[in-house]
N, C-alpha and C positions, 0 to 999 in steps of 0.2 A: 390608279394602278395598285393592285394589292401587293403585299410583301411576298414575292415569290421565293426569295432566298431565305428560307427558315428551316431550322433543323428538323422540323416535323415533316418536311416535304422533301422527297428525293428530287435531285436536279441532275438530269442525265446529260445536259448540254449547256454550253455557255454561248450566249449570243451577244449582240451589241449592247442591248439595254442592261443585261446582267453584268457585263464587264464594267460599264460606267458606274453602276451602283457599287460595285466592288471597289473601284478607285475612290469614290467619294467616302465610302466607309473607312478605308485605310487612311485617307487623308485626315479624316476627322480625329482619329486616334493620334496621329502625328501632331496635329494642332494642339491637342490637350497636353502633350508632353514637351512642347517646344522649349520651355525654360530649362527643363531638366537636361535635355539634349545639349543645350548650350553649356550648361555647367560641367558636364563630363567631357567636353571637347578638349582632349589632350593631344590627339593625333589627327593629321600629320603635324599641325601646329596648334598651340593652345590659344587660339584667338576667340574662343567662346561664341561661335556663330553657327555651329552645325545645325542646331534646331531651327534657328532663324532661316538659314539657307534652304533646308529641306521644306520647311513650312512655306517659305516664299515660292519655292518651285511648285508645290501642290496648290497653293492659293491661286497662282496663275492659271492652273488647270481648272480648278473649281469655278473660278469666275468666268472662264471663257467657254465652258461646255454649254452650248446654247440649246441643245436639244436632248431630250431623253428618248428620242424616237429613232435612233440609228439601229436598225435591225441587224445589220451585218457586223459581226465581231471584227472583221478586217477593217471596216470603216471606223469603228469606235477606237480600236487600238491605234490606228493611224492618226486619228484626230488627237488623241491624248499624247502620242509621241511627238507630233508636230508642235503642239502647244508647249510640251515639256522642254523641247529643244530651245524654244524662245525664252521660257521663263526660268530655266534652270539657274540655280545660284550655288556657288561654292563647289568644292570637290564632290561631295555626296550628291548634291542636286544634279550635277552633270552626269554622274554615274546612273542615277535613277532615270534620267532622260535617255541615256544610251540603252538602258535595259528595255524601256518601252519601245524605243526605236528598233531594237533588234527583234523583239517579239512581233512588232508590226510587220517586219520583213518576213517572218515565218508564217504569219497568218493573213497576209494582205488579200488573198483571194477567197477567204473562208466566210461563209454565211453564219454557221454555228459549228461548234466543235465539241467533241467528246473529251473525256478526261485524258485518254491516251494521246490525243493530238495536242492538248494543252500541255501535258507533261513533256512531250518532245520539244515543243516550242520554247518553254521556259528554260529547259536544259540547254538547247542549242544557242539560245540568246546569251547565256552566260559567257560563252566563248567570245562573242562579239564585244562584250563589256571588257573582258581581259585584254583583247586586242586594242581597245581604245585607249588603254593606259600605258604610258611609257615604261613604268616600273611597277607592275602589279605587286601589292603587298598583302601577304596572308595575315590573318588576324584582324581583318577589317571587314567592311560591308561585302567585299568580294567573297570572302570565305563563307559567310552566312548565305549569300545568294547562291553560291555553287552547291553547298551541302543541302540547302533547302530544295533547290531545283532537281538535284540528283534523286532525292527521296521522292519528290512528286512524280518524276518520270518513271522511277522503278515501281512505285505503288499504283500508278495509273493503269497499269495492265491488269491489276487485280481489283482496284476500287473504281467503280463506274459512277459513283455518286459524288458530285462536287463538294457538298458540305462535309461529307465524311473525309474526303481526301484533304481538303484545306485544313480542317480541324486537326487531323492527324499530323499534318506537316508542321503545325505550330510548335509542337514539342521539340521537333528536330531543329527548328530555327532557334528556339530558346537555348537548347544545349550548345549549339554552334556559337551562339552569342556569348555564352559564359566562357567558352574556350578562348575568346579574343583577349580576355583579361590576362592570359599567361603567354601570349605569343608576341607581344610587343612590349619592350622594356618599360616605356613610360606608362603604359597602362597597368603593367604589373606593379610598378613602383607605387602608383596611386590607387591601386585596387579598384579599378573601374573597367567596364567593358568599352569597346569602341563605340563612339557616339553615332557614327554613320551606320554601323551594323545594327545598333539598337533602333535607329530610324526605320530600317527595313523590317525588323521584327514587329515594331509597332504597326507598320502598314498591314502585315499579315494579321496581327491581333485585332485590328479594327474590322477587318473582313470577318473574322471568326465571331466577334461580338455581335456583329449585325446578323450573321447567319443564325445565331442562337436566339436573339430576342429583339432584333432591330426593326425599325419602321422607316420607310422611305421619307415620310414627312419630317422625321428628326434629322435625317441627312441633309435635307434641303435647307434647314435652318442653320446647320453647321455651327452649333453653339460650342464655344470653347469653355472648358471649366478650369478654374484656378487650381493649380497643383502646388501644394506646399511641401517642399522636400528638404530634409535635413541632410546637407551635403558638406563634405570635407572642404575646408578652405583651400583655394588654389593659389594662395599668396606665395607659396614656395616654388612655383614654376620658374625655371631659369629662362630669362628672356633670350639668352643665347641659343635656346632651342629653335628660335625662328631663323632658319637657314637663309630664307629669302623674305624680302619685305612686302612685296606687292602680290596680292591675290588678284590675278588678271584674267579677264575673260573677254571673248568676242564671238560674234557670229559672222561667218563668211558665206556669201552666196556666189556661185560660179558654176562652171561646167566641169564635170568629171573631176571633182576635188579629190585628191588622194590623201586620206588621213594619215597613212603611214609616212608619207613624204613630209607632211607638216610636223609630225612628231620628231622626225629626224632633223629637220631644219632648225627647230627651236630647242632641241635637247640641251644645247650648250648654255641656254639662257636661264635654266632653273630646274625645278622638279615638280612633282604632283601634276604631271602633264596628262590631261585627258582630252581626246578629240572625239566628240560624239557626233553621230550622224554620218552621212556619206553622200556621194553623188553631187547634188547641187546645193546642199546646205550643211554646214558643220558648225558646231560650237566648240571653241577651244578654251581650255582652262589650264593655267600654269601659275606656279609661285615663282616669282622672279624679282631681281633687283633692277631690271631694265625693261619696263613695259613698252617704252618707246622703241627699243631695239626689236622687241618681239613683233610689234605692229608693223614696223618697217619691212620685216621679212614676210609677214602674212599678207600684206597688201598685194603681193604678186600672185596670190592664189585665187583672188577674186575680189568682189566688192565687200568691204567690211561694213556691215549694216548696224552693228551694235558693238559698243566697247564699255568695259567696266574695269576699274582697278581700285581695290580697297587697300589702304595702308594698314597692314596687320600690326606693324610695330607701334604706330600711334594708337590704334585701337586697343592694343594690349596694355600700353602704358596708361591710357585713360581708365581702363577697367581695373588695373591692378596697382597703380602707383599713386602715392599721395600727390595731390594737386590742389590749387585754389578752388573755391566754390563757383567761380565764374568762368565759363568757357568763352574763348575768343574765336570768332569765325571771320574769315575774309575770303576774297576770291583770288585766283591764281595770278591775276594781273597786278597784284600788289608788289611783286618782285622782291620778296623778303629773302634775306640770306638764309640758307638752309640751317645754319647753326642756330639762328633765332627761332625758326620753326620748331626745331628739335627741343631746344632748351625750354621754350615756353609752351610746348604742346599746342601750337596754333593749328586750327582746323581750316584747311583750304578747300574751297569748292571750285573746281576747274571751269574756266570759260571753254566753250567749244570752238574748234577750228575745223572747217570743212574744206577738203579738196574734192571737188565733184560731189559724189554721193557718199563719200566716206568722211565721217565726223570723228575727230580726235579730241582727247581731253588735254587741255593746255598744261604743259609742264609735267604731264604724267605719261600719256601714250604718244605724245609728240614733244620733243625738246627743241630748243632753239637751233642746235646744229643740224638735226634732222629736218626741221622746218625749212631752213635755207637750202638744204640739199634738194628737197622736194620742190621748193619754189622755182628752182632753175629748170626743172623738167616738166612741171605740171601743165596740162593742157588748159585747165581752168584756174583762174586766180582764186586763191583761198578767201573764204568769207568767215566771219566770226559770229557767234551767237551766245547769248547769256545762258547761264544755268537755268533749268526749269524750276518752277515752284516745288515740284516733287523732289528734286535734288536737295533742296533745303529742308523740306519736310522730313525726309528720311534721316538727314544728319541731325536735325534738331531732336528727333525722337530718340536717337541713340544718346546724344549728349545729355538730354534731360534725365536719363537714368543714372548719370554719374555727376552731374553738376546741379546747383540750385538755380542758376540763371545763365543767360547767354547774352553776349554783346557782339553784334555783327557790324563790321566796318567794310564798306564796299565802294567799288568804282563810282565816280560821280554820276548822279542820276541823269545829268544832261548828256553823258557820253555813252551810257549803256542801260539796258533794262534790268541789270543784275540787282540793283538796289530794290526796285519795285517787286521783283519776284521773291526776294528774301522777305520783304515786307508782307507780301501775300501769304507766304508760308508761315510767318510768325502768328498770323491770325488763326491758324489751325490749333494753336495752343493758348487759348484765351486765359487759362488759369495759371499759366507759367510766365515768369518774368523774362521776356526777350526784348531787347532794344536793338533796333536796326538803324544804323547811322549812315548817312550819305557823306562820304569822305570829302567830296568836292574835288578830289584829285584822281590821278591815275598813277600807275607804276610806283616808283619809289616814294613819291609824295604821299600816296595812300599807305605805303608800307611803313613810313615813319609813324603815322598815327596808330597803326596796328601794333607796332613794336612798343610804343609808349603805353598803350592800353594793356598789353600783355604783361609788361614789367610791373605795371601798377597792380595787377591782380596778385602777382607774387609778392608785392610789397604789403599786401593785406588790405588794400583800399576797397571800399564798398562799391557796389554796382553803380548807384546813382552818382557817386563821387567820380568814378572813372568816366562815365558818360559826360559829365560836366568838363572834366579835364580834356577829353578828346576835342570838344568844341573849342576850348581855349587853345589847344595845340594847332588846330586848323588855322587860327589867326596868326600863328607864329611859324608857319611852314610855307615855303614856295618851291615850285618845281619849274626849272627852265629846261627847254628842249631845243636842240639844234637838229634841223632836218637837212640831210645832205643832198637829196634829190626829190623832185616832184613826181618822178616816175611811179613810185608806189602809191602815192596819194591819188594820182590819176587812175591807176588800175583798180584801186579799192573803191573808187567812187566818191572819195572825200573831197576832191577838188574838181571843179568843172574842167573838162578836157581842153577848152580853148585857153583858159587862164593857165592851166598846167603846162601846155605846150609853150606858151609865151615865157613862162617862168623858167622852163627848161632851156629854152634857147638863150635866155639872158643869164643862165647859170645862177639863178637866185637861190640863196641858202637862208630860209627863214629862221628866226629865233622866236620861240613861243613861250608863253608863261601860263601856268595854272596857279591861281592864288587862293584856292579853297572855295570859290563860289560855283565851281563846276564847269565854268566856261574856259575855252582855250583862247588866249589873247595873243595876237601878233604884235610883238613889241620892237622888232628890229629885223634887219636882213643884211646879208653880205653877198659878195659875188665871187668868192673863192672859199675853199674849204678852210684854209689857214685863218683867213679873216673871220669866217663864221665861228670857228672854235674860239678864237680870241675874244670875240664879242660875247660868246656864251660865258666865258670865264670872267670878263669884265662886269657883266650884269650881276653875276653871283657875288663877286667881291664888293661891288658897290652896294648891293643889298645888305651884306653882312655889316659893313662899316665897323662901328664900335660894339656891335652886339656880341654877346657871349654865345658862341655856337654850341648847340647840344648834339646835333647829328648832321652828317653830310654823307650822301650816297651818290654814286655815279652809275648810270645804267648805259649799256651799249648794245646795239643791234648789229651783231656780226662785224664789229669794227674795234677790236681790242686796242690796236695801236693808237687810234684816235682817242679812245677813252683814257689810255695811259698818259698821253700828252696832256689832256685836260687835268687829270688827277695830279700829275707832278707839279703843274703850275698852281693849281688851287692849294695844294699842300704847302707850297713855298710861300704863297702870298698870304694865306690865312694862318700859317703856322700850325697846321693840323697834321698830326702824324698818321693817324689811321683813317683812311678813306676807302671803303670797299668799292670795287667795281663789280657790278652785278649784270648777268645776262638779261636783257630785256625779254619779257614774255613774247612768244610768237604772236600774241595778239597785237603787240606794238609793231612787230615786223610786218604783219599783214596790212597795217594801215600806214605807218610812217616809213617802213622799209629799212633796208640796209643803210648803215652809215648814220643812224640816229644816235645821238648822245644826249643824255639828260642828267641834270644835277638837281637833287633834292636837298634843301637846307631847312633845318629846324633850329630855332634859337630859344634861349631861356626867356 
């Protein structure tokens, strides 16, 4: 196929093939400037990922365009819009997706279009983009989209040649882009344009470059060039400008989904709300402090088929704050106190918890209180699954740009595939120092090892030294667990139904032990709650004996009073003042159920 779209040839119509070529050309220019877009990302939050998000959105489109033979422009735009809705990332990525979605609605029945039809479509589509956003902000990508589209629509009545029209529109887009520098205070203060708006202008620039001297073979290769940019340091950004912590997104499938109603329902949870798409599929973007609360509301609109939540606060601190050279990574089942996670900048990869076809991110898009609320009404019992290798690959990629090495400490290999998937992911970085450790524990037992490793990094210890210390701490850690009922073990499939029914009839309360080898050992039982809790306490006290206790933690699964009973007696008998009570991960709730109490002990 020859390069049709060249400035030496007039193009009077746009069809499916030409539209796809334009998208690829625009994407190529965005890829080339990804790092710069990240660096000037000051608005709406300075989390340094606008370039990554827009590039990720378009990379998904580029990778999934299977054919160059879609003749109808309606089909091409619809395909791009559908893919963009699934691959969109971040505020700007979702806005791009909505723009394609709105253009697709305008052109769905068209085979090929003239400039005036194109101009009307891109102008009308802007209104749909504004409607998708809860609080449209001028001086952003919206302004540039609107002013560019207005120009294209006005000039399309006069200019019937697409290359001439698009090339002329670029100057309007660039001028509009420069105006963003003065419309938003944080951009004016730092003398930069809006990052998302620049992304849109780059998209148009890529098309123009291709029109002038591009070749289709070059687009297929999608080569990215390294861009070296002298940019002002962003160290003076005030972290308080992060109004909300979590950049949260999801995709919902359902019947007659009402985007306006969604915006209204979740408006109290945060800002930067965008609801792209309509009808039977929408993508929701919001900055919030309560991702779980948002998902609990959204589950009533249909089936949530995808969820993502990025911790902008931790990402910002990693990128802009001093920290050790070693990153510590663990899974959400480690049940660490939030203050330790904050203090040591520990990176958590969430386990997945599925209710039916909707999968939640442990401790992020589902919290223990919401988990138990849903457990009471769910038609299907929840199941858990480990993070995927890609979850770890993406996190490792980010961390390796800010740390010299990584130590990961995860759920016991005998209990979960989390450790193995982290190990697989580490092999994607053979030239980097990444050590993956099987903790041999779950919940607070695992958490104690993570805490020790994190504190060791801040004490200035070296990578290999910390790995050796973790192995030593495994030998000096125990985790005792009291199970209040066999009901949940039976429902989760962890216990044979016949044995479970018998144990339930006899009111058996098992006491379990994890000692670091990854297996769960049955060490005792009781036939009443009080006796069971007392045996849990006695085993802990007997273990400690004359040892010098370094750390004690108690976990509870929706049974705070029981945990407080245990804590008070442990405190009294071991003469330990500070013993935190931590909510057990919903992962524990899915298997052991309500009424589970655990005690983790580490000694010198």
